[in-house]
Structure formats: structure tokens, C-alpha cells
C-alpha positions in Angstrom: 0.0 0.0 0.0 1.2 3.5 -0.7 2.3 5.5 2.4 0.1 8.4 3.4 1.5 11.8 2.9 2.9 13.4 6.0 0.8 16.3 7.3 3.1 19.2 8.2 2.3 21.1 11.4 0.7 24.4 10.9 -0.8 23.7 7.5 -4.1 22.3 6.3 -4.8 20.4 3.1 -8.1 21.2 1.5 -9.3 18.3 -0.6 -11.6 18.7 -3.5 -12.2 17.9 -7.2 -10.3 19.8 -9.9 -13.4 21.2 -11.6 -14.0 21.5 -15.4 -12.9 25.2 -15.8 -9.6 24.3 -14.1 -8.9 21.5 -16.5 -9.5 23.7 -19.6 -5.9 24.7 -19.7 -3.3 24.1 -22.3 -3.2 20.7 -23.9 -5.2 17.7 -22.8 -8.6 16.8 -24.3 -9.8 20.4 -24.7 -7.5 21.3 -27.6 -9.1 22.3 -30.9 -9.6 19.7 -33.6 -7.7 21.1 -36.5 -6.8 18.0 -38.6 -9.1 18.9 -41.6 -8.6 22.6 -41.6 -7.4 24.2 -44.8 -5.1 26.8 -43.3 -5.0 30.3 -41.9 -7.1 32.8 -43.8 -5.2 36.1 -44.1 -4.6 39.1 -46.4 -1.4 39.2 -48.5 1.8 40.2 -46.8 1.9 44.0 -47.0 4.4 44.8 -49.8 5.4 47.7 -52.0 2.7 46.9 -54.7 -0.1 47.1 -52.1 1.3 50.2 -50.4 1.5 52.3 -53.5 -0.5 50.7 -56.3 -2.4 47.4 -56.7 -1.8 43.7 -57.6 -4.3 41.5 -59.5 -5.2 37.9 -58.4 -7.8 35.4 -59.6 -10.2 33.4 -57.5 -9.3 29.8 -58.4 -11.6 28.0 -55.9 -14.1 28.6 -53.1 -13.8 25.9 -50.4 -15.4 24.9 -47.1 -13.2 25.0 -44.0 -13.9 22.5 -41.2 -15.0 24.2 -38.0 -15.6 27.6 -39.7 -18.9 29.0 -40.8 -17.6 31.2 -43.6 -16.3 29.9 -46.9 -12.7 30.5 -48.0 -11.5 31.7 -51.4 -8.3 30.4 -52.9 -6.7 33.4 -54.7 -3.7 33.0 -57.1 -1.3 36.0 -57.5 1.8 36.4 -59.7 4.8 36.9 -57.5 6.1 40.5 -58.1 9.7 39.5 -57.7 10.2 35.9 -58.9 8.8 33.8 -61.8 6.2 31.9 -59.7 2.7 32.0 -58.3 1.6 32.9 -54.8 -1.5 31.1 -53.5 -3.4 32.9 -50.8 -6.3 31.9 -48.7 -8.9 34.7 -48.2 -12.1 34.8 -46.2 -14.7 35.0 -49.0 -16.9 38.1 -49.2 -20.5 37.6 -50.2 -20.7 37.7 -54.0 -17.2 36.5 -54.8 -17.1 33.8 -57.5 -14.5 31.5 -59.1 -12.7 33.1 -62.0 -13.2 36.6 -60.5 -10.3 39.0 -60.6 -9.5 40.5 -57.2 -7.4 43.6 -56.7 -5.4 44.3 -53.6 -3.7 47.7 -52.9 -4.2 51.4 -52.3 -5.3 52.1 -55.9 -7.6 49.1 -56.2 -11.3 49.9 -57.2 -14.1 49.8 -54.7 -15.6 46.4 -55.7 -16.8 43.5 -53.5 -13.9 41.2 -52.7 -11.1 43.8 -53.3 -8.7 44.6 -50.5 -7.9 48.3 -49.8 -6.7 50.5 -46.9 -9.7 51.8 -45.0 -8.4 55.4 -45.4 -9.0 55.2 -49.2 -12.6 54.1 -48.8 -15.6 56.5 -48.6 -17.7 56.8 -45.4 -20.5 54.3 -45.1 -18.5 51.5 -46.9 -19.3 48.0 -45.6 -16.0 46.0 -45.1 -14.9 42.7 -43.5 -11.7 41.0 -42.4 -10.4 44.3 -41.1 -6.9 44.8 -39.8 -6.4 46.0 -36.2 -2.8 47.1 -36.8 -1.5 47.8 -40.3 0.0 44.6 -41.7 -1.5 42.1 -39.2 -3.4 40.5 -42.2 -7.0 40.7 -40.8 -8.3 40.5 -37.3 -11.8 42.0 -37.1 -15.2 40.8 -38.7 -14.1 37.4 -39.9 -17.1 35.2 -38.9 -19.8 34.4 -41.4 -22.1 37.3 -42.1 -20.0 39.8 -40.2 -19.1 43.3 -41.4 -17.9 46.7 -40.2 -19.0 50.1 -41.4 -16.6 53.0 -42.0 -18.0 55.9 -40.0 -15.6 58.8 -40.4 -12.0 59.8 -41.4 -9.6 62.1 -39.7 -7.0 63.0 -42.3 -4.9 65.1 -40.0 -4.3 62.2 -37.5 -4.5 59.6 -40.3 -7.1 57.6 -38.4 -10.5 56.2 -39.3 -13.5 55.6 -37.1 -15.1 52.2 -37.7 -18.3 50.6 -36.4 -17.6 47.0 -35.3 -20.0 44.0 -35.6 -20.7 44.4 -31.8 -22.0 48.0 -32.4 -18.9 49.5 -30.7 -17.0 52.2 -32.4 -13.2 51.9 -32.7 -10.5 54.3 -34.1 -8.0 52.5 -36.3 -5.0 53.7 -38.4 -6.1 54.6 -42.0 -3.4 52.3 -43.4 -5.2 49.2 -42.0 -6.6 47.1 -44.9 -10.0 45.5 -45.2 -12.0 43.5 -47.8 -14.9 45.3 -49.4 -18.3 43.7 -48.6 -19.5 41.4 -45.9 -18.4 37.9 -45.1 -20.2 35.2 -47.0 -22.4 32.6 -45.2 -24.6 35.0 -43.3 -27.8 33.9 -41.6 -26.1 30.7 -40.5 -27.4 31.0 -36.9 -31.0 31.6 -37.9 -31.6 27.9 -38.8 -32.4 26.0 -35.6 -30.3 23.0 -34.6 -33.5 20.9 -33.9 -31.6 17.8 -32.7 -28.6 16.9 -30.6 -26.8 15.1 -33.4 -26.3 18.4 -35.3 -24.7 20.0 -32.3 -22.6 16.9 -31.9 -21.2 17.2 -35.4 -20.8 21.0 -35.2 -18.6 20.8 -32.1 -16.8 17.6 -33.2 -15.1 19.8 -35.9 -14.3 22.6 -33.3 -13.3 21.4 -29.8 -14.5 19.4 -26.8 -17.1 21.9 -25.5 -20.4 20.0 -26.0 -22.5 18.7 -24.2 -22.1 21.1 -21.2 -23.3 19.8 -17.9 -24.7 22.7 -15.8 -23.0 23.4 -12.5 -26.3 23.2 -10.5 -26.8 19.7 -11.8 -23.5 18.5 -10.3 -22.5 17.4 -6.8 -21.0 19.8 -4.3 -17.5 18.2 -4.9 -17.6 18.9 -8.6 -18.8 22.5 -8.8 -19.4 25.5 -6.5 -23.1 25.6 -7.7 -23.6 21.8 -7.0 -25.7 20.1 -4.3 -28.9 21.0 -2.5 -32.4 19.5 -2.6 -33.4 21.7 -5.5 -31.2 22.9 -8.4 -30.2 26.3 -7.2 -26.9 28.2 -6.9 -27.5 29.1 -3.2 -25.3 32.2 -3.3 -24.6 35.1 -5.6 -23.9 34.0 -9.2 -21.3 36.8 -9.5 -17.7 36.1 -8.5 -14.6 38.2 -8.2 -12.2 38.2 -11.1 -9.5 37.7 -8.4 -11.1 34.5 -7.2 -9.2 31.2 -6.9 -9.3 28.9 -9.9 -11.7 26.3 -8.4 -14.0 29.1 -7.3 -14.1 31.1 -10.5 -17.4 30.1 -12.0 -20.6 32.0 -12.9 -20.6 35.7 -13.8 -17.0 36.6 -13.5 -16.2 40.2 -12.6 -19.7 41.3 -13.6 -20.5 45.0 -13.6 -24.2 44.4 -13.8 -26.5 41.4 -14.1 -30.0 40.7 -15.4 -31.9 41.5 -18.6 -31.1 44.8 -20.5 -34.3 46.8 -20.0 -35.4 49.8 -22.0 -34.0 51.4 -25.1 -30.4 52.4 -25.6 -30.3 56.1 -26.4 -27.7 56.9 -29.0 -26.2 60.4 -28.8 -25.1 61.8 -32.2 -21.9 63.7 -32.0 -20.4 65.7 -34.8 -17.3 63.9 -36.2 
């Protein structure tokens, strides 16, 4: 038999289960399933031809990517420096088709699928796959049906105000690039799942995050919300963001809780 661990004087060992949120660290069974993925979808590397003029590519194929709602476009460019072709993987904008010519660069035209700096687009333009920092190759509005709207330009500071998919407004450098149009595959969430099997296959391609057992349905050893003769939390559902790992469940660091009541009054400010 294994020897029991010696209990040091002046210390106490608290026994308890390592709960699910603690196990969702790096590695283990919660890693993403990326075997069938087609690759990282990004803009072209920022080069001289995009900074000062434009470069032409052709859409060779539109493909499905496992675990992603939006379709991807395979775009072939001629390498500006060597005798070869560069094959890029873009997030397809709605309306892009195979055989279409796409233009990337400062002097590209304002057509759906083209990639331009947001500073050279007029106000009110709908864009997607927007860069957060110039040259990061696309970080905002990448999910199916997502888009941003260019609100205003400040030519003195060389910044542009953009409305994000969440409704928040963000100020970005005018040199950040974006694809004209919205991401294809919109309305995906409007179709109901209807049965458990569809959710099973959806998350099978993503990661181990389904099915999710509720905390109140567990035993007290497995979750802070577990136990009791009725399924209830038994204490406040909010928890400090400084809480210990096994305690940090529920509404973490919540500023407010409950339903959003009433209408949100938008104040119009002169840009």
C-alpha cells in the first residue's frame, strides 16, 4: 500500500475535485480539432505593390473549411519579384465567385472582394476581415455574415472611425486594410439545430465543449453551484475576477446582471 502523505504542522490540506474550468488549460482533451482545416485565412503580406499601387489575383476556388462558418477563397497572384505564383487563402466576401479578378492595394477599385486601406474608402462602406494594426493581415469581422462600417475619417491624424459588428466604435489607423463587402455565409445561426446530433457534429469539428453539464446539476464536490435539494446556486452567481481557480465560475467580474431593459439612447456627435 502507498504510504500516506505526512501532514506538516501548521498547514491544512483542502481536498476537492479539480473542476472542469480548471482542466480547460493548455493541452489535454480540450484542444481544438484542426486536422481537416485548410489553413490560416489572411490578407497578403503588405508589400510595395499594395502600399503604392495594386496587384491582381484570380479566385481559383471557393472551399469549405472545417469548423468555420464562412467559406474560404483560394486566390492566385503572380509573384512580383520571382517567376512563380503565390497562392493565398482569403475569407470569401459575399458575391465573390470562381474566376473573378480580385485587386489588392491602395489604388484598387471599390468592388466587392477587393482589399484596400480603409483610409481610401468612402464613409459608409461595408467592409470585413479588417486589420487592427496595419500589416496584421486581418483580425476583425471574420465570422460568417460579419461586417464593419466605416464611419468617419480624420485625415490630420491619419485615423479612421469604424463601427464593429458588436456595435462598438473603434478608431484605427487609416493604413489598415479590409476586404470590401461582408463575409459570406450570413444567416447561419437563424436555422435552428433541432436535434442533438447536429450539435454533436458541429462541435466535433471545433473542440470538446459540448455537451455542457450545468453546475447546478452537479454534486458539491464537482462545482461550487452543485448540491442542494433543488437545483439552485444558493449564493450570488457573480464572482470576483481575483477568485481562486476552483471558485471562479458563474458571472466573473460582472459590472451588472439581469436583462437589459429599456432602449439604448444613442447620442449623435459631430465627427
